C-alpha positions as CSV (number, residue, x, y, z in Angstrom):
1,X,15.0,-9.3,5.5
2,X,13.6,-9.2,9.0
3,X,10.3,-11.0,9.5
4,X,7.6,-10.6,12.2
5,X,4.1,-12.0,12.9
6,X,1.1,-10.5,11.2
7,X,-2.1,-11.1,13.1
8,X,-5.5,-10.7,11.5
9,X,-7.7,-8.4,13.5
10,X,-10.5,-10.9,13.1
11,X,-13.2,-8.3,12.5
12,X,-14.9,-6.5,9.6
13,X,-14.1,-2.8,9.6
14,X,-15.0,0.2,7.5
15,X,-17.8,-1.4,5.5
16,X,-16.2,-4.8,5.2
17,X,-12.5,-3.9,4.8
18,X,-10.3,-6.3,6.5
19,X,-7.4,-4.9,8.5
20,X,-4.2,-6.3,9.9
21,X,-2.7,-5.4,13.3
22,X,1.0,-5.9,13.5
23,X,2.5,-7.0,16.8
24,X,5.9,-8.1,18.0
25,X,8.4,-8.1,20.8
26,X,10.8,-5.8,18.8
27,X,8.4,-2.8,18.7
28,X,11.1,-0.7,20.4
29,X,8.8,0.6,23.1
30,X,9.6,1.0,26.8
31,X,7.8,1.6,30.0
32,X,9.3,5.1,30.2
33,X,8.1,6.3,26.8
34,X,4.7,4.7,27.1
35,X,5.1,2.3,24.1
36,X,6.2,-0.8,26.0
37,X,4.0,-3.8,26.6
38,X,4.2,-3.3,30.4
39,X,3.5,0.4,30.4
40,X,0.5,1.8,32.1
41,X,0.2,4.4,29.4
42,X,-1.4,3.0,26.2
43,X,1.1,2.7,23.4
44,X,1.0,5.2,20.5
45,X,-1.2,3.9,17.6
46,X,-0.4,4.2,13.9
47,X,-2.8,3.6,11.1
48,X,-1.1,2.7,7.8
49,X,-1.7,1.6,4.3
50,X,-1.9,-2.1,3.6
51,X,1.2,-1.9,1.5
52,X,3.1,-0.5,4.4
53,X,2.1,-3.1,6.9
54,X,5.4,-5.2,6.8
55,X,7.9,-2.3,7.0
56,X,5.7,-0.3,9.5
57,X,5.8,-3.4,11.7
58,X,9.5,-2.9,12.0
59,X,9.3,0.7,13.1
60,X,9.6,1.5,16.8
61,X,7.2,3.9,18.5
62,X,3.7,2.5,18.0
63,X,1.4,-0.4,17.5
64,X,0.4,-0.6,13.9
65,X,-2.9,-1.4,12.2
66,X,-3.1,-1.6,8.4
67,X,-6.0,-1.2,5.9
68,X,-6.4,0.0,2.4
69,X,-5.6,3.8,2.5
70,X,-9.2,4.9,1.6
71,X,-10.7,2.6,4.2
72,X,-8.1,3.8,6.8
73,X,-8.9,7.4,6.2
74,X,-12.7,6.7,6.5
75,X,-12.0,4.9,9.9
76,X,-10.5,8.2,11.2
77,X,-13.1,10.4,9.7
78,X,-15.9,8.3,11.1
79,X,-14.3,8.3,14.6
80,X,-13.8,4.5,14.6
81,X,-10.1,5.1,14.9
82,X,-8.1,7.8,16.6
83,X,-4.5,7.2,15.7
84,X,-1.5,9.1,16.8
85,X,0.2,8.8,13.4
86,X,-0.9,7.9,9.9
87,X,1.0,6.7,6.8
88,X,-1.0,6.2,3.6
89,X,-0.5,5.5,-0.1
90,X,-1.9,9.0,-1.0
91,X,-0.4,12.1,0.6
92,X,-3.7,13.9,-0.1
93,X,-5.5,11.6,2.3
94,X,-3.0,12.3,5.0
95,X,-3.2,16.0,4.5
96,X,-7.0,15.8,4.8
97,X,-6.7,14.1,8.2
98,X,-3.7,16.0,9.7
99,X,-3.7,19.3,7.8
100,X,-0.1,18.6,6.6
101,X,1.9,15.6,5.4
102,X,5.4,14.5,4.5
103,X,6.1,12.7,1.2
104,X,8.5,9.9,2.1
105,X,8.5,7.2,-0.6
106,X,7.4,6.1,-4.0
107,X,6.5,2.8,-5.6
108,X,5.6,1.0,-8.8
109,X,2.8,-1.3,-10.0
110,X,3.8,-4.8,-10.8
111,X,2.3,-8.2,-11.4
112,X,3.2,-10.7,-8.7
113,X,2.7,-14.4,-9.5
114,X,2.8,-17.8,-7.9
115,X,6.0,-19.5,-8.9
116,X,4.3,-22.9,-8.5
117,X,1.3,-22.0,-10.8
118,X,1.0,-24.0,-14.0
119,X,0.7,-20.6,-15.7
120,X,3.9,-19.1,-14.2
121,X,5.9,-19.3,-17.4
122,X,3.0,-17.8,-19.5
123,X,2.7,-14.9,-17.0
124,X,6.4,-14.3,-17.0
125,X,6.6,-14.5,-20.8
126,X,3.6,-12.3,-21.7
127,X,1.5,-11.1,-18.7
128,X,-0.9,-9.2,-21.0
129,X,-2.2,-12.3,-22.8
130,X,-1.9,-14.6,-19.8
131,X,-4.0,-12.5,-17.4
132,X,-6.8,-12.2,-20.0
133,X,-7.2,-16.0,-20.0
134,X,-10.3,-17.2,-18.1
135,X,-8.4,-20.2,-16.8
136,X,-5.8,-17.9,-15.1
137,X,-6.9,-16.7,-11.6
138,X,-6.1,-13.0,-11.2
139,X,-6.5,-10.7,-8.2
140,X,-6.7,-7.0,-7.7
141,X,-7.9,-4.7,-4.9
142,X,-11.0,-2.6,-4.6
143,X,-10.7,0.9,-6.1
144,X,-13.2,2.2,-3.5
145,X,-11.0,1.0,-0.6
146,X,-7.5,1.7,-1.6
147,X,-5.4,3.6,-4.2
148,X,-3.8,0.3,-5.4
149,X,-7.3,-0.6,-6.7
150,X,-7.8,2.5,-8.7
151,X,-4.2,2.7,-9.8
152,X,-4.5,-0.8,-11.2
153,X,-7.4,0.3,-13.3
154,X,-5.5,3.4,-14.4
155,X,-2.5,1.3,-15.4
156,X,-4.7,-1.1,-17.4
157,X,-6.2,1.9,-19.2
158,X,-2.7,3.1,-20.2
159,X,-1.7,-0.5,-21.1
160,X,-4.8,-0.8,-23.2
161,X,-3.6,2.0,-25.4
162,X,-0.5,-0.1,-26.1
163,X,-2.5,-3.1,-27.2
164,X,-3.0,-4.9,-23.9
165,X,-6.5,-6.6,-23.6
166,X,-7.3,-4.3,-20.7
167,X,-11.1,-5.0,-20.6
168,X,-10.6,-8.8,-20.5
169,X,-7.9,-8.5,-17.8
170,X,-10.2,-6.3,-15.7
171,X,-13.1,-8.6,-16.1
172,X,-11.0,-11.6,-15.2
173,X,-9.6,-10.2,-12.0
174,X,-11.4,-10.9,-8.6
175,X,-11.3,-8.2,-5.9
176,X,-9.6,-8.7,-2.5
177,X,-8.7,-6.5,0.5
178,X,-5.2,-5.1,0.1
179,X,-4.0,-6.7,3.3
180,X,-5.1,-10.2,2.0
181,X,-4.3,-10.0,-1.7
182,X,-0.8,-11.6,-1.7
183,X,-1.7,-13.9,1.2
184,X,-4.3,-15.4,-1.0
185,X,-1.8,-15.8,-3.8
186,X,0.7,-17.4,-1.5
187,X,-2.0,-19.9,-0.4
188,X,-2.6,-21.0,-3.9
189,X,-5.8,-19.1,-4.4
190,X,-4.5,-16.9,-7.2
191,X,-2.1,-17.4,-10.1
192,X,-1.2,-13.7,-10.2
193,X,-2.1,-10.3,-8.7
194,X,-1.6,-6.6,-9.4
195,X,0.4,-5.3,-6.5
196,X,3.0,-2.7,-5.6
197,X,6.6,-3.7,-6.1
198,X,7.3,-3.5,-2.4
199,X,4.5,-6.0,-1.6
200,X,6.1,-8.6,-3.9
201,X,9.5,-7.9,-2.2
202,X,8.0,-8.2,1.3
203,X,6.4,-11.6,0.4
204,X,9.4,-12.9,-1.5
205,X,7.3,-13.4,-4.6
206,X,8.5,-13.3,-8.2
207,X,7.1,-10.5,-10.3
208,X,6.8,-9.0,-13.7
209,X,7.6,-5.3,-13.6
210,X,5.3,-3.2,-15.8
211,X,6.9,-0.7,-18.2
212,X,7.3,2.8,-16.6
213,X,4.9,4.3,-19.2
214,X,2.1,2.7,-17.2
215,X,3.5,1.5,-13.9
216,X,2.9,5.0,-12.3
217,X,6.4,5.2,-11.0
218,X,8.1,7.9,-13.0
219,X,7.5,11.6,-12.1
220,X,8.9,12.5,-15.6
221,X,5.8,10.7,-17.1
222,X,3.3,12.5,-14.9
223,X,1.6,14.2,-17.9
224,X,1.2,10.8,-19.6
225,X,-0.3,9.3,-16.5
226,X,-2.8,12.1,-16.1
227,X,-4.4,11.2,-19.5
228,X,-5.9,8.1,-17.8
229,X,-8.9,8.4,-15.6
230,X,-11.3,6.2,-13.7
231,X,-14.6,7.0,-11.9
232,X,-14.9,5.7,-8.3
233,X,-18.0,6.5,-6.3
234,X,-18.9,9.2,-8.6
235,X,-15.5,10.8,-8.4
236,X,-13.1,11.1,-11.3
237,X,-9.5,10.1,-10.5
238,X,-6.7,10.8,-12.8
239,X,-3.4,9.0,-13.0
240,X,-0.5,10.4,-10.9
241,X,2.9,9.1,-9.9
242,X,2.7,6.9,-6.8
243,X,3.7,8.7,-3.6
244,X,3.3,7.9,0.1
245,X,2.5,10.4,2.8
246,X,2.7,10.4,6.6
247,X,2.0,12.7,9.5
248,X,1.7,12.6,13.3
249,X,-1.6,13.7,14.7
250,X,-0.4,13.9,18.4
251,X,3.0,14.4,20.0
252,X,2.9,10.8,21.0
253,X,2.9,9.8,17.4
254,X,6.0,11.8,16.4
255,X,8.5,9.1,17.3
256,X,6.9,6.5,15.0
257,X,6.6,9.1,12.2
258,X,10.2,10.1,12.3
259,X,11.4,6.5,12.6
260,X,9.4,5.6,9.5
261,X,10.0,8.6,7.2
262,X,13.7,9.2,8.1
263,X,14.9,5.6,7.6
264,X,15.4,5.6,3.8
265,X,17.6,2.5,4.0
266,X,14.9,0.4,5.6
267,X,12.3,1.6,3.1
268,X,14.5,0.7,0.2
269,X,15.3,-2.7,1.7
270,X,11.5,-3.4,1.6
271,X,11.2,-2.4,-2.1
272,X,10.2,1.3,-1.9
273,X,12.0,4.0,-3.9
274,X,13.2,6.9,-1.8
275,X,14.6,9.9,-3.7
276,X,17.5,11.6,-1.9
277,X,15.5,14.7,-1.2
278,X,12.8,12.8,0.8
279,X,11.2,13.2,3.2
280,X,9.6,16.5,2.2
281,X,7.1,18.1,4.5
282,X,4.2,20.1,3.1
283,X,1.9,22.4,5.0
284,X,3.2,21.8,8.5
285,X,4.3,25.4,9.2
286,X,6.1,24.4,12.4
287,X,2.9,23.2,14.0
């Protein structure tokens, strides 16, 4: 798998959400199209979900900044960011910003773990009981900043109905920015973390895949997922199958958009699921 350098932006954004700006010499830009490093025209800018930061960094056509999807959307709404393209872990957020969206990938919740942790075997053998232990360090993300955060709580609600100690696991898990969650795990600061499957793939981390009945991956189980709900900021959120949406907000952002959503092979390489019918555009109306 191709690798590139991820640079921390070094500043607090959107009420404390940390972001990552992805840079590299293989961005695919040129002086002629305004995306090259030597161009007098500023490069196109893409704002993406934290879970997209690695694959988006390989996509030509824009410089990329990654945040939790809810934090990213708030950056745009507040005027703190004015991107040319967006790609987030909730198509509804994209549609709110652009007036349309394309669904281009799906994902699954998983438990990534540190292979060098003294608890690695216990996590692999029975993640439910292991993650409820107070001596096991667990990470999750903030449900107020990104969908991974509230999807983790939804999955735990569903798992609790199957006998998992959901309340104990939730209480035992510390909250991290999405862009920093697995970096903390890799540095030895966590034994395990709730993450998307593609995040574990991108970081070459071992994982325990959750059963489809609560990993939010299977459209056939949508009705089951909707029976779970969490309240975030006074809003009730129901479970839904995980989907990713993207759109370009300016003509300059179209190149990045198409390079991202139309390259199913690359998305699959990075751990996403891409149904054959994707990408599917909604609400664009030839705009």
